[in-house]
DRENPA-3360 file (N, C-alpha, C; in nm, 2 decimals, always signed):
BEGIN
1 = XXXXXXXX = -1.18/+0.58/-4.50/-1.23/+0.70/-4.45/-1.10/+0.81/-4.39 ~ -1.12/+0.92/-4.42/-1.03/+1.04/-4.37/-1.00/+1.04/-4.23 ~ -0.88/+1.04/-4.17/-0.86/+1.07/-4.02/-0.94/+1.13/-3.95 ~ -0.97/+1.26/-4.00/-1.05/+1.38/-3.95/-1.18/+1.35/-3.95 ~ -1.24/+1.28/-4.02/-1.38/+1.20/-4.04/-1.41/+1.12/-3.92 ~ -1.28/+1.00/-3.88/-1.29/+0.92/-3.80/-1.30/+0.99/-3.64 ~ -1.20/+1.09/-3.64/-1.22/+1.18/-3.53/-1.36/+1.24/-3.51 ~ -1.41/+1.29/-3.60/-1.56/+1.33/-3.58/-1.64/+1.26/-3.55;
9 = XXXXXXXX = -1.67/+1.16/-3.61/-1.76/+1.04/-3.59/-1.73/+0.98/-3.42 ~ -1.63/+0.97/-3.39/-1.56/+0.91/-3.25/-1.61/+1.02/-3.15 ~ -1.60/+1.16/-3.19/-1.64/+1.27/-3.11/-1.81/+1.25/-3.05 ~ -1.87/+1.21/-3.17/-2.01/+1.24/-3.18/-2.06/+1.11/-3.09 ~ -1.99/+1.00/-3.08/-2.02/+0.87/-3.03/-1.99/+0.89/-2.87 ~ -1.90/+1.00/-2.83/-1.85/+0.96/-2.72/-1.95/+1.10/-2.65 ~ -2.05/+1.15/-2.73/-2.13/+1.25/-2.67/-2.10/+1.41/-2.69 ~ -1.98/+1.43/-2.77/-1.93/+1.55/-2.82/-2.01/+1.62/-2.94;
17 = XXXXXXXX = -1.96/+1.74/-2.96/-2.03/+1.79/-3.05/-1.95/+1.78/-3.22 ~ -1.86/+1.69/-3.24/-1.80/+1.64/-3.35/-1.69/+1.76/-3.39 ~ -1.65/+1.87/-3.30/-1.55/+1.93/-3.36/-1.43/+1.90/-3.25 ~ -1.43/+1.83/-3.18/-1.29/+1.78/-3.10/-1.21/+1.69/-3.16 ~ -1.11/+1.74/-3.28/-1.06/+1.62/-3.33/-0.92/+1.64/-3.35 ~ -0.87/+1.74/-3.24/-0.72/+1.73/-3.22/-0.64/+1.62/-3.18 ~ -0.52/+1.63/-3.22/-0.44/+1.53/-3.18/-0.46/+1.40/-3.28 ~ -0.36/+1.30/-3.28/-0.33/+1.17/-3.35/-0.46/+1.07/-3.33;
25 = XXXXXXXX = -0.46/+0.98/-3.43/-0.57/+0.87/-3.43/-0.50/+0.79/-3.33 ~ -0.61/+0.77/-3.21/-0.56/+0.64/-3.12/-0.65/+0.52/-3.11 ~ -0.61/+0.45/-3.03/-0.68/+0.30/-3.04/-0.83/+0.34/-2.99 ~ -0.87/+0.44/-2.91/-0.99/+0.46/-2.89/-1.10/+0.51/-3.03 ~ -1.01/+0.57/-3.10/-1.07/+0.63/-3.24/-1.11/+0.51/-3.32 ~ -1.00/+0.43/-3.31/-1.02/+0.30/-3.39/-1.09/+0.21/-3.37 ~ -1.13/+0.21/-3.22/-1.23/+0.11/-3.15/-1.36/+0.17/-3.17 ~ -1.38/+0.29/-3.17/-1.52/+0.34/-3.18/-1.56/+0.34/-3.34;
33 = XXXXXXXX = -1.46/+0.37/-3.46/-1.52/+0.36/-3.58/-1.53/+0.22/-3.62 ~ -1.46/+0.13/-3.53/-1.47/-0.02/-3.59/-1.62/-0.07/-3.53 ~ -1.67/-0.01/-3.41/-1.79/-0.06/-3.40/-1.91/-0.01/-3.49 ~ -1.89/+0.11/-3.53/-1.97/+0.21/-3.61/-1.97/+0.11/-3.75 ~ -1.85/+0.11/-3.80/-1.86/+0.01/-3.94/-1.93/-0.14/-3.93 ~ -1.91/-0.19/-3.80/-1.96/-0.30/-3.74/-2.11/-0.29/-3.78 ~ -2.19/-0.17/-3.72/-2.34/-0.19/-3.74/-2.38/-0.17/-3.85 ~ -2.30/-0.09/-3.96/-2.34/-0.04/-4.09/-2.34/-0.16/-4.16;
41 = XXXXXXXX = -2.21/-0.28/-4.13/-2.21/-0.38/-4.24/-2.31/-0.49/-4.19 ~ -2.33/-0.48/-4.04/-2.45/-0.58/-4.02/-2.57/-0.52/-4.09 ~ -2.61/-0.43/-4.09/-2.75/-0.40/-4.15/-2.74/-0.42/-4.33 ~ -2.61/-0.37/-4.38/-2.60/-0.43/-4.50/-2.62/-0.56/-4.54 ~ -2.52/-0.64/-4.46/-2.55/-0.78/-4.51/-2.69/-0.83/-4.46 ~ -2.78/-0.79/-4.38/-2.89/-0.83/-4.37/-2.96/-0.80/-4.49 ~ -2.98/-0.71/-4.55/-3.03/-0.65/-4.67/-3.02/-0.75/-4.79 ~ -2.85/-0.74/-4.80/-2.81/-0.83/-4.91/-2.84/-0.97/-4.90;
49 = XXXXXXXX = -2.85/-1.04/-4.81/-2.91/-1.18/-4.77/-3.09/-1.19/-4.82 ~ -3.16/-1.09/-4.78/-3.26/-1.08/-4.82/-3.28/-1.06/-4.98 ~ -3.21/-1.01/-5.06/-3.19/-0.96/-5.18/-3.16/-1.10/-5.28 ~ -3.04/-1.16/-5.23/-2.99/-1.26/-5.27/-3.05/-1.42/-5.25 ~ -3.14/-1.40/-5.13/-3.21/-1.52/-5.08/-3.10/-1.64/-5.05 ~ -2.99/-1.58/-4.99/-2.89/-1.69/-4.92/-2.84/-1.63/-4.83 ~ -2.77/-1.71/-4.74/-2.70/-1.68/-4.59/-2.57/-1.58/-4.65 ~ -2.56/-1.48/-4.57/-2.42/-1.40/-4.57/-2.37/-1.40/-4.43;
57 = XXXXXXXX = -2.22/-1.44/-4.43/-2.18/-1.45/-4.28/-2.06/-1.32/-4.31 ~ -2.05/-1.24/-4.18/-1.93/-1.12/-4.19/-1.86/-1.15/-4.07 ~ -1.73/-1.11/-4.07/-1.63/-1.09/-3.96/-1.65/-0.96/-3.90 ~ -1.61/-0.94/-3.79/-1.58/-0.81/-3.73/-1.48/-0.73/-3.83 ~ -1.51/-0.60/-3.85/-1.39/-0.51/-3.96/-1.31/-0.48/-3.86 ~ -1.19/-0.48/-3.91/-1.06/-0.42/-3.84/-1.03/-0.29/-3.89 ~ -1.04/-0.19/-3.80/-1.00/-0.07/-3.83/-0.83/-0.03/-3.77 ~ -0.79/+0.03/-3.90/-0.61/+0.06/-3.88/-0.62/+0.18/-3.98;
65 = XXXXXXXX = -0.48/+0.24/-3.92/-0.46/+0.37/-3.98/-0.36/+0.34/-4.08 ~ -0.34/+0.38/-4.20/-0.25/+0.36/-4.31/-0.23/+0.48/-4.42 ~ -0.12/+0.46/-4.49/-0.10/+0.58/-4.56/-0.08/+0.48/-4.73 ~ -0.16/+0.53/-4.82/-0.16/+0.46/-4.94/+0.00/+0.52/-5.01 ~ +0.07/+0.61/-4.96/+0.22/+0.66/-5.01/+0.29/+0.53/-4.99 ~ +0.29/+0.50/-4.88/+0.38/+0.41/-4.81/+0.38/+0.27/-4.83 ~ +0.22/+0.22/-4.82/+0.19/+0.08/-4.82/+0.06/+0.06/-4.92 ~ +0.06/-0.06/-4.97/-0.06/-0.09/-5.04/-0.17/-0.17/-4.96;
73 = XXXXXXXX = -0.30/-0.15/-5.01/-0.42/-0.21/-4.94/-0.37/-0.35/-4.93 ~ -0.44/-0.39/-4.78/-0.45/-0.53/-4.77/-0.52/-0.61/-4.87 ~ -0.49/-0.72/-4.90/-0.55/-0.82/-4.99/-0.58/-0.79/-5.15 ~ -0.48/-0.67/-5.16/-0.47/-0.64/-5.31/-0.31/-0.60/-5.32 ~ -0.30/-0.61/-5.47/-0.15/-0.58/-5.54/-0.19/-0.44/-5.62 ~ -0.10/-0.35/-5.63/-0.11/-0.27/-5.73/-0.14/-0.29/-5.87 ~ -0.14/-0.42/-5.92/-0.16/-0.46/-6.05/-0.32/-0.51/-6.08 ~ -0.37/-0.54/-5.93/-0.53/-0.60/-5.92/-0.62/-0.50/-5.99;
81 = XXXXXXXX = -0.72/-0.55/-6.06/-0.82/-0.48/-6.08/-0.92/-0.47/-6.00 ~ -1.00/-0.39/-5.95/-1.08/-0.38/-5.84/-1.20/-0.32/-5.84 ~ -1.31/-0.32/-5.80/-1.44/-0.26/-5.82/-1.45/-0.15/-5.73 ~ -1.48/-0.01/-5.74/-1.47/+0.07/-5.62/-1.63/+0.12/-5.59 ~ -1.66/+0.09/-5.49/-1.81/+0.14/-5.44/-1.77/+0.26/-5.35 ~ -1.82/+0.36/-5.39/-1.84/+0.49/-5.29/-1.96/+0.56/-5.25 ~ -2.01/+0.63/-5.14/-2.11/+0.66/-5.12/-2.09/+0.78/-5.01 ~ -2.17/+0.90/-5.01/-2.17/+1.03/-4.94/-2.20/+0.99/-4.82;
89 = XXXXXXXX = -2.16/+1.06/-4.69/-2.22/+1.01/-4.57/-2.21/+1.15/-4.51 ~ -2.34/+1.24/-4.48/-2.34/+1.33/-4.43/-2.42/+1.35/-4.27 ~ -2.38/+1.43/-4.21/-2.40/+1.43/-4.07/-2.45/+1.56/-4.02 ~ -2.58/+1.60/-4.04/-2.64/+1.71/-4.01/-2.55/+1.84/-4.03 ~ -2.49/+1.84/-4.13/-2.40/+1.97/-4.15/-2.24/+1.97/-4.07 ~ -2.24/+1.86/-3.99/-2.11/+1.85/-3.92/-2.03/+1.77/-4.01 ~ -2.05/+1.66/-4.10/-1.97/+1.60/-4.13/-2.04/+1.58/-4.30 ~ -1.93/+1.56/-4.40/-1.99/+1.55/-4.54/-1.83/+1.49/-4.58;
97 = XXXXXXXX = -1.87/+1.34/-4.60/-1.74/+1.27/-4.62/-1.79/+1.16/-4.74 ~ -1.69/+1.08/-4.79/-1.74/+0.96/-4.87/-1.66/+0.85/-4.80 ~ -1.74/+0.73/-4.82/-1.71/+0.60/-4.77/-1.68/+0.53/-4.91 ~ -1.55/+0.46/-4.89/-1.53/+0.37/-5.02/-1.52/+0.23/-4.99 ~ -1.57/+0.12/-5.07/-1.56/-0.03/-5.03/-1.48/-0.08/-5.17 ~ -1.38/-0.15/-5.16/-1.31/-0.21/-5.26/-1.32/-0.36/-5.24 ~ -1.38/-0.37/-5.39/-1.40/-0.54/-5.40/-1.34/-0.59/-5.52 ~ -1.30/-0.72/-5.53/-1.23/-0.77/-5.60/-1.34/-0.81/-5.73;
105 = XXXXXXXX = -1.24/-0.82/-5.87/-1.36/-0.79/-5.97/-1.43/-0.92/-5.97 ~ -1.38/-1.05/-5.94/-1.43/-1.18/-5.95/-1.54/-1.17/-5.89 ~ -1.55/-1.11/-5.77/-1.65/-1.12/-5.64/-1.76/-1.05/-5.71 ~ -1.74/-0.92/-5.75/-1.85/-0.84/-5.82/-1.91/-0.91/-5.90 ~ -1.83/-0.94/-6.00/-1.90/-1.01/-6.15/-2.00/-1.14/-6.06 ~ -1.99/-1.20/-5.95/-2.03/-1.31/-5.90/-2.17/-1.22/-5.84 ~ -2.17/-1.16/-5.75/-2.25/-1.09/-5.71/-2.36/-1.01/-5.81 ~ -2.35/-0.96/-5.90/-2.42/-0.92/-6.00/-2.50/-1.06/-6.09;
113 = XXXXXXXX = -2.42/-1.14/-6.10/-2.49/-1.26/-6.16/-2.60/-1.32/-6.04 ~ -2.57/-1.33/-5.92/-2.67/-1.37/-5.83/-2.79/-1.27/-5.84 ~ -2.77/-1.12/-5.86/-2.88/-1.06/-5.88/-2.95/-1.04/-5.99 ~ -2.88/-1.06/-6.10/-2.94/-1.07/-6.23/-3.02/-1.20/-6.26 ~ -2.97/-1.29/-6.21/-2.99/-1.44/-6.22/-3.00/-1.53/-6.08 ~ -3.10/-1.51/-6.04/-3.10/-1.56/-5.91/-3.10/-1.75/-5.91 ~ -3.05/-1.79/-5.81/-3.01/-1.91/-5.79/-3.15/-2.02/-5.83 ~ -3.14/-2.12/-5.87/-3.25/-2.17/-5.93/-3.29/-2.34/-5.82;
121 = XXXXXXXX = -3.25/-2.30/-5.71/-3.26/-2.40/-5.62/-3.38/-2.45/-5.56 ~ -3.46/-2.35/-5.55/-3.61/-2.33/-5.51/-3.69/-2.38/-5.63 ~ -3.64/-2.33/-5.75/-3.74/-2.40/-5.84/-3.74/-2.55/-5.90 ~ -3.61/-2.57/-5.88/-3.56/-2.73/-5.90/-3.61/-2.81/-5.77 ~ -3.61/-2.77/-5.65/-3.68/-2.82/-5.55/-3.83/-2.85/-5.58 ~ -3.90/-2.76/-5.63/-4.02/-2.78/-5.67/-4.07/-2.86/-5.77 ~ -3.98/-2.88/-5.88/-3.97/-2.95/-5.99/-3.96/-3.12/-5.91 ~ -3.87/-3.11/-5.84/-3.83/-3.26/-5.79/-3.97/-3.30/-5.69;
129 = XXXXXXXX = -4.01/-3.22/-5.62/-4.15/-3.27/-5.55/-4.26/-3.32/-5.66 ~ -4.27/-3.22/-5.76/-4.38/-3.26/-5.85/-4.36/-3.37/-5.94 ~ -4.20/-3.42/-5.95/-4.22/-3.54/-6.01/-4.25/-3.65/-5.89 ~ -4.23/-3.66/-5.76/-4.24/-3.75/-5.68/-4.39/-3.79/-5.63 ~ -4.49/-3.67/-5.70/-4.61/-3.74/-5.65/-4.65/-3.82/-5.78 ~ -4.71/-3.95/-5.73/-4.77/-4.04/-5.86/-4.87/-4.00/-5.90 ~ -4.91/-4.05/-6.04/-5.02/-4.02/-6.11/-5.12/-4.12/-6.08 ~ -5.23/-4.04/-6.05/-5.35/-4.16/-5.97/-5.41/-4.28/-6.06;
137 = XXXXXXXX = -5.41/-4.20/-6.20/-5.45/-4.27/-6.33/-5.40/-4.40/-6.34 ~ -5.25/-4.36/-6.31/-5.16/-4.49/-6.36/-5.16/-4.62/-6.21 ~ -5.17/-4.55/-6.08/-5.21/-4.65/-5.99/-5.35/-4.74/-6.04 ~ -5.43/-4.67/-6.09/-5.55/-4.77/-6.11/-5.53/-4.86/-6.23 ~ -5.46/-4.83/-6.33/-5.42/-4.92/-6.44/-5.35/-5.03/-6.36 ~ -5.27/-5.02/-6.26/-5.16/-5.12/-6.23/-5.23/-5.20/-6.11 ~ -5.33/-5.18/-6.06/-5.38/-5.22/-5.91/-5.52/-5.30/-5.97 ~ -5.57/-5.26/-6.03/-5.72/-5.31/-6.07/-5.77/-5.37/-6.21;
145 = XXXXXXXX = -5.77/-5.44/-6.25/-5.78/-5.47/-6.39/-5.92/-5.41/-6.43 ~ -5.90/-5.39/-6.58/-5.98/-5.31/-6.66/-6.13/-5.36/-6.63 ~ -6.17/-5.48/-6.62/-6.30/-5.53/-6.64/-6.35/-5.50/-6.50 ~ -6.26/-5.52/-6.37/-6.31/-5.50/-6.26/-6.35/-5.35/-6.24 ~ -6.26/-5.27/-6.29/-6.30/-5.11/-6.29/-6.43/-5.07/-6.36 ~ -6.45/-5.12/-6.47/-6.58/-5.08/-6.53/-6.69/-5.14/-6.43 ~ -6.67/-5.24/-6.37/-6.77/-5.30/-6.27/-6.81/-5.20/-6.14 ~ -6.70/-5.16/-6.12/-6.72/-5.08/-5.99/-6.74/-4.93/-6.02;
153 = XXXXXXXX = -6.72/-4.89/-6.15/-6.77/-4.76/-6.20/-6.95/-4.78/-6.25 ~ -6.98/-4.87/-6.27/-7.10/-4.89/-6.33/-7.19/-4.93/-6.19 ~ -7.15/-4.95/-6.06/-7.20/-5.00/-5.97/-7.20/-4.85/-5.87 ~ -7.14/-4.74/-5.93/-7.12/-4.62/-5.83/-7.23/-4.56/-5.80 ~ -7.29/-4.52/-5.67/-7.39/-4.46/-5.64/-7.40/-4.33/-5.66 ~ -7.53/-4.29/-5.68/-7.57/-4.16/-5.69/-7.48/-4.05/-5.66 ~ -7.45/-3.93/-5.69/-7.39/-3.83/-5.62/-7.48/-3.75/-5.50 ~ -7.60/-3.79/-5.54/-7.69/-3.69/-5.44/-7.70/-3.77/-5.32;
161 = XXXXXXXX = -7.66/-3.92/-5.34/-7.68/-4.01/-5.22/-7.56/-3.97/-5.12 ~ -7.57/-3.90/-5.00/-7.50/-3.89/-4.94/-7.51/-3.96/-4.79 ~ -7.42/-4.05/-4.71/-7.41/-4.10/-4.61/-7.38/-4.02/-4.49 ~ -7.49/-3.98/-4.41/-7.44/-3.89/-4.28/-7.45/-3.96/-4.17 ~ -7.36/-3.95/-4.08/-7.36/-4.01/-3.96/-7.31/-3.91/-3.87 ~ -7.37/-3.93/-3.74/-7.34/-3.83/-3.64/-7.20/-3.82/-3.59 ~ -7.14/-3.73/-3.54/-7.01/-3.71/-3.50/-7.01/-3.78/-3.35 ~ -6.88/-3.85/-3.34/-6.86/-3.92/-3.21/-6.77/-3.85/-3.18;
169 = XXXXXXXX = -6.75/-3.80/-3.05/-6.61/-3.70/-2.96/-6.56/-3.82/-2.89 ~ -6.44/-3.78/-2.84/-6.37/-3.90/-2.78/-6.37/-3.81/-2.62 ~ -6.43/-3.92/-2.52/-6.45/-3.90/-2.37/-6.35/-3.86/-2.30 ~ -6.35/-3.75/-2.25/-6.20/-3.71/-2.16/-6.25/-3.75/-2.03 ~ -6.21/-3.84/-1.94/-6.23/-3.88/-1.82/-6.09/-3.83/-1.74 ~ -6.09/-3.87/-1.60/-6.01/-3.84/-1.53/-5.85/-3.93/-1.55 ~ -5.86/-4.01/-1.63/-5.76/-4.11/-1.66/-5.64/-4.02/-1.74 ~ -5.71/-3.91/-1.81/-5.61/-3.83/-1.88/-5.53/-3.75/-1.81;
177 = XXXXXXXX = -5.57/-3.75/-1.67/-5.49/-3.63/-1.57/-5.37/-3.73/-1.52 ~ -5.40/-3.86/-1.52/-5.29/-3.93/-1.51/-5.15/-3.95/-1.58 ~ -5.20/-3.94/-1.71/-5.08/-3.92/-1.83/-5.05/-3.76/-1.83 ~ -5.11/-3.69/-1.82/-5.04/-3.54/-1.80/-4.94/-3.55/-1.68 ~ -4.98/-3.62/-1.55/-4.90/-3.62/-1.43/-4.74/-3.68/-1.49 ~ -4.78/-3.80/-1.58/-4.63/-3.87/-1.62/-4.57/-3.80/-1.71 ~ -4.64/-3.71/-1.80/-4.56/-3.63/-1.87/-4.46/-3.51/-1.83 ~ -4.54/-3.46/-1.71/-4.46/-3.34/-1.63/-4.35/-3.42/-1.53;
185 = XXXXXXXX = -4.36/-3.56/-1.49/-4.24/-3.62/-1.45/-4.11/-3.62/-1.54 ~ -4.14/-3.62/-1.65/-4.05/-3.66/-1.76/-3.93/-3.56/-1.75 ~ -3.98/-3.41/-1.72/-3.93/-3.32/-1.74/-3.87/-3.23/-1.58 ~ -3.90/-3.33/-1.49/-3.87/-3.28/-1.36/-3.73/-3.26/-1.32 ~ -3.62/-3.32/-1.39/-3.49/-3.31/-1.34/-3.44/-3.23/-1.44 ~ -3.47/-3.16/-1.54/-3.43/-3.04/-1.64/-3.39/-2.95/-1.58 ~ -3.23/-2.92/-1.58/-3.20/-2.79/-1.53/-3.25/-2.67/-1.56 ~ -3.25/-2.57/-1.51/-3.30/-2.43/-1.54/-3.20/-2.32/-1.48;
193 = XXXXXXXX = -3.18/-2.21/-1.53/-3.07/-2.14/-1.50/-3.16/-2.02/-1.40 ~ -3.12/-1.98/-1.28/-3.21/-1.87/-1.21/-3.12/-1.75/-1.19 ~ -3.18/-1.66/-1.23/-3.09/-1.53/-1.22/-3.15/-1.40/-1.14 ~ -3.10/-1.36/-1.06/-3.15/-1.24/-0.95/-3.10/-1.14/-1.01 ~ -3.20/-1.00/-1.05/-3.17/-0.90/-1.13/-3.16/-0.79/-1.01 ~ -3.06/-0.73/-0.95/-3.06/-0.61/-0.85/-3.11/-0.51/-0.90 ~ -3.11/-0.44/-1.02/-3.13/-0.34/-1.12/-3.07/-0.30/-1.24 ~ -3.11/-0.21/-1.29/-3.05/-0.16/-1.43/-3.03/-0.01/-1.45;
201 = XXXXXXXX = -2.95/+0.02/-1.53/-2.89/+0.15/-1.55/-2.86/+0.16/-1.70 ~ -2.85/+0.28/-1.73/-2.82/+0.33/-1.87/-2.70/+0.43/-1.87 ~ -2.58/+0.41/-1.95/-2.51/+0.53/-1.94/-2.42/+0.52/-2.09 ~ -2.36/+0.66/-2.11/-2.30/+0.67/-2.22/-2.20/+0.63/-2.22 ~ -2.12/+0.60/-2.35/-1.98/+0.55/-2.38/-1.88/+0.60/-2.32 ~ -1.89/+0.73/-2.30/-1.79/+0.80/-2.24/-1.78/+0.77/-2.11 ~ -1.87/+0.77/-2.05/-1.91/+0.75/-1.88/-1.84/+0.59/-1.88 ~ -1.88/+0.51/-1.94/-1.83/+0.37/-1.94/-1.68/+0.36/-1.95;
209 = XXXXXXXX = -1.63/+0.42/-2.04/-1.46/+0.45/-2.10/-1.40/+0.49/-1.95 ~ -1.47/+0.55/-1.86/-1.41/+0.65/-1.74/-1.41/+0.52/-1.61 ~ -1.48/+0.42/-1.63/-1.49/+0.32/-1.53/-1.35/+0.30/-1.48 ~ -1.34/+0.28/-1.32/-1.23/+0.22/-1.27/-1.23/+0.17/-1.17 ~ -1.15/+0.12/-1.07/-1.18/+0.08/-0.96/-1.22/+0.15/-0.85 ~ -1.32/+0.13/-0.79/-1.38/+0.25/-0.71/-1.49/+0.33/-0.76 ~ -1.55/+0.31/-0.89/-1.64/+0.38/-0.93/-1.76/+0.31/-0.89 ~ -1.87/+0.40/-0.85/-2.00/+0.37/-0.81/-2.11/+0.39/-0.93;
217 = XXXXXXXX = -2.16/+0.28/-0.96/-2.29/+0.28/-1.04/-2.44/+0.28/-0.98 ~ -2.50/+0.38/-1.00/-2.64/+0.40/-0.93/-2.73/+0.33/-1.03 ~ -2.80/+0.25/-0.99/-2.91/+0.15/-1.01/-3.06/+0.22/-1.02 ~ -3.14/+0.17/-1.10/-3.25/+0.21/-1.11/-3.37/+0.17/-1.00 ~ -3.29/+0.08/-0.88/-3.38/+0.05/-0.80/-3.32/+0.09/-0.65 ~ -3.45/+0.15/-0.57/-3.40/+0.16/-0.42/-3.34/+0.06/-0.33 ~ -3.30/+0.10/-0.23/-3.24/+0.03/-0.12/-3.36/-0.04/-0.04 ~ -3.35/-0.20/-0.03/-3.44/-0.25/+0.02/-3.58/-0.30/-0.04;
225 = XXXXXXXX = -3.59/-0.22/-0.19/-3.69/-0.27/-0.26/-3.68/-0.43/-0.31 ~ -3.78/-0.49/-0.36/-3.77/-0.64/-0.39/-3.69/-0.65/-0.54 ~ -3.60/-0.76/-0.54/-3.56/-0.78/-0.67/-3.60/-0.86/-0.76 ~ -3.57/-0.89/-0.89/-3.65/-0.96/-1.00/-3.57/-1.10/-0.97 ~ -3.65/-1.18/-0.97/-3.64/-1.34/-1.01/-3.66/-1.39/-1.14 ~ -3.55/-1.40/-1.23/-3.56/-1.45/-1.35/-3.53/-1.59/-1.39 ~ -3.61/-1.67/-1.47/-3.59/-1.84/-1.46/-3.61/-1.82/-1.61 ~ -3.43/-1.87/-1.66/-3.46/-1.90/-1.83/-3.47/-1.76/-1.90;
233 = XXXXXXXX = -3.48/-1.65/-1.84/-3.50/-1.55/-1.94/-3.62/-1.49/-1.90 ~ -3.72/-1.56/-1.80/-3.82/-1.51/-1.78/-3.86/-1.45/-1.64 ~ -3.92/-1.34/-1.64/-3.96/-1.26/-1.50/-4.07/-1.36/-1.45 ~ -4.04/-1.44/-1.34/-4.14/-1.51/-1.27/-4.17/-1.47/-1.12 ~ -4.10/-1.40/-1.08/-4.11/-1.35/-0.90/-4.05/-1.21/-0.88 ~ -4.07/-1.18/-0.76/-3.99/-1.09/-0.66/-3.99/-1.15/-0.52 ~ -3.85/-1.10/-0.52/-3.81/-1.16/-0.36/-3.73/-1.06/-0.31 ~ -3.68/-1.06/-0.17/-3.61/-0.98/-0.10/-3.47/-1.05/-0.07;
241 = XXXXXXXX = -3.35/-0.99/-0.03/-3.21/-1.02/-0.03/-3.20/-1.09/+0.08 ~ -3.14/-1.19/+0.12/-3.11/-1.24/+0.25/-2.97/-1.27/+0.26 ~ -2.91/-1.29/+0.38/-2.78/-1.35/+0.41/-2.78/-1.50/+0.46 ~ -2.73/-1.61/+0.42/-2.74/-1.72/+0.45/-2.59/-1.79/+0.47 ~ -2.54/-1.80/+0.59/-2.41/-1.87/+0.62/-2.31/-1.77/+0.54 ~ -2.32/-1.65/+0.54/-2.24/-1.57/+0.48/-2.23/-1.52/+0.33 ~ -2.35/-1.62/+0.28/-2.37/-1.59/+0.16/-2.48/-1.56/+0.11 ~ -2.52/-1.47/+0.01/-2.62/-1.42/-0.04/-2.71/-1.53/-0.09;
249 = XXXXXXXX = -2.84/-1.50/-0.06/-2.99/-1.55/-0.12/-3.08/-1.46/-0.11 ~ -3.22/-1.54/-0.16/-3.31/-1.45/-0.18/-3.46/-1.50/-0.11 ~ -3.56/-1.45/-0.06/-3.66/-1.50/-0.02/-3.77/-1.47/-0.12 ~ -3.84/-1.57/-0.20/-3.97/-1.54/-0.26/-4.08/-1.47/-0.19 ~ -4.10/-1.35/-0.23/-4.22/-1.27/-0.17/-4.35/-1.25/-0.25 ~ -4.32/-1.30/-0.39/-4.44/-1.27/-0.48/-4.43/-1.32/-0.59 ~ -4.50/-1.40/-0.62/-4.51/-1.50/-0.78/-4.58/-1.41/-0.86 ~ -4.54/-1.37/-0.97/-4.58/-1.29/-1.07/-4.67/-1.34/-1.16;
257 = XXXXXXXX = -4.80/-1.29/-1.19/-4.90/-1.37/-1.28/-4.87/-1.34/-1.42 ~ -4.92/-1.41/-1.50/-4.87/-1.41/-1.67/-4.92/-1.27/-1.72 ~ -5.02/-1.18/-1.65/-5.03/-1.06/-1.72/-4.91/-0.95/-1.68 ~ -4.89/-0.98/-1.58/-4.76/-0.88/-1.54/-4.64/-0.93/-1.61 ~ -4.60/-1.05/-1.63/-4.49/-1.09/-1.70/-4.50/-1.03/-1.83 ~ -4.59/-0.99/-1.90/-4.61/-0.98/-2.03/-4.56/-0.83/-2.02 ~ -4.64/-0.79/-1.93/-4.61/-0.61/-1.92/-4.45/-0.59/-1.89 ~ -4.38/-0.68/-1.80/-4.23/-0.67/-1.76/-4.16/-0.71/-1.88;
265 = X = -4.20/-0.78/-1.96/-4.11/-0.80/-2.11/-4.10/-0.70/-2.21;
% end
């Protein structure tokens, strides 16, 4: 991407109007455009994974400034044949740019091959499963002599004769409760992670970048208001903060019902 385009995108991500592009490319610009490209590549890899029906792993993009006059692109030489994929990117009249993706020819051919001729692993698996199913007629021929087979078929009852029996259900008595208690005892010593959430807030990227020692972050919870108790990511209770021997702790004040848990999540 062009340097001015990178500055414009960075300014938009910082909450600006996209026109503050003075100065040279800094680490802030590279970090911001790297995060933007990471989001775009992540969405593209998800679509490609569905298209090719295979797992696609990506690594975080590395953003750096370079000049083609002084250096060559990484992983390529000037004599290599490459495939150039370009598409336009417009941002509400502020930005009209073009993004390029350079791909080795061999890799591009492999992608086209997978697209036009998908892997036949799934169809081969179906054929294998089909071969593993034994033929019922062969089982009869091997296990039962022919004369016995005729005798059984001759004595076969009429299709209209159906043997009907009443349904018998298993009786559930108090003994099952003992088994349930034993099952619960098996997981009594499984460790669970308990988290107390003091509050939450949202800030712009530009506000977070200005954080420093002494910065005060206001949360969405009032002083003295009960805090949330979360067990393994599930909101289960309300509590108040207490001090125990110079250490912070919480006192449970309310157990959240399942309906309230769903609303909270």
